[in-house]
Structure formats: C-alpha cells, structure tokens
N, C-alpha and C positions, 0 to 999 in steps of 0.2 A: 307416602314413603318413597315410592318410585320417583315422584316429582323431585324430592330432595336429592336422591341419588343421581338423577339426571343433571341437576344443577351443579352438584359437586363434581361430577364427571366433566362437565363443560368447563368449569373453573380450573380444574386440574389440567385439562388439555390446553387451555389458554396460558396457564402458568408455564407449562413445558415449552410451548411454542415461543413465548416471550424469552425464556432462558436460552433457547436455541438461537434466537436472533441476536441477543445482546451478549452472548458468551464471547469472551475475548479470544482473539486468534492465538494459535500456538506460537510462542516466541521462537525465533530461529535459534538453533544451537550454534556454538562457536564454529563448528565445522561448516555450517551453511553460510556463514557470513564471509563475504569476499572482501568487502571494504566498508569503511565508515567515513561519512562526510559530516563533520560536526556531530550531531546526535542521530543522524539518519543512516541506517544500515542498509546495505545492499546484499541480498542473498544471491546465491548462484542461480536460482530459478528466475529472479528478477532480471539479472543480467542476461541470461539466455533469452528471455522474452524481448528485452531491449535490443539485443544483437539481431534478432530475427526481424525487428521492425526497421532497423537501419538499412539504408540503401547502399552505403559504402561497405563492401565486404573485403576490401583490400587493405584495410588498416590493421596494424598489429594489435595484439591483445592489450599491450601497455597503452597504446594510443587510444584504444577503445575505452579503457578504464579512465584515462585522463580526461577524455571528452565527457564521459558520464559525470565525473567528479566536478568538472568546470560547470556543466549544465546544472547540477544540483546546487552548487554554491550560488550561481546566478539566480536560481529560483528562490533560494532561502533569502537572498538579499532583497529580491523583489517583494517577498512576503514581509520582510522586516520594514521596508519602506511603504508597504501597502500599495505597491504598484500592481500587484497581481489581481487586484479587484477591478482594474480598468478594463473596459471591453477590448481595447487594442492589444493589451497583453494576452488576454484569453484567446484571441484569434491567432496569435503567432505560435 
C-alpha cells in the first residue's frame, strides 16, 4: 500500500511540475500594452528592457518607438521569407 501511495505521489508531483512548465503566460492588460506591430504587442516592461539595451540614449521616445516598430517589421518580413533561418541573419 505504501508503494502505491509513493507511486501516486510521484505521478502527482510530475503532473504539477508539467503544468507549471507549460502553463501559458499571463496575457498583458490593455494598460500594459504600449504599441502593436501587426499581431505582435509590446508591453511597457519589454520596451523598458529594450531601452536599457540600446546604446543611443539621446533619441526621443517617439524615435525610440519608431525604431522598435521598424525593427519588428523587418524581423517579421524576414520570418515570412524564411531569411531568419540563415546563419548570416542570426549573427546580425
């Protein structure tokens, strides 16, 4: 009987761990979304992280958003044309 309880406990733990791994992320609320490029949404947290990674701190917020939008459109077009799978694209 202890053997059965142990096996059921292990199965339960594995099921919980699997659910924790595959559980979908929390969808951003309308207040969190700053802009949308085609079907891809940018949240304020994503843009803050991108802003920290950029070297140019002198551009205006509008210029920053424009550059992010252009970059995303180029990435989506590369994915559409399957250019994103080439090694040269991945290195850039």
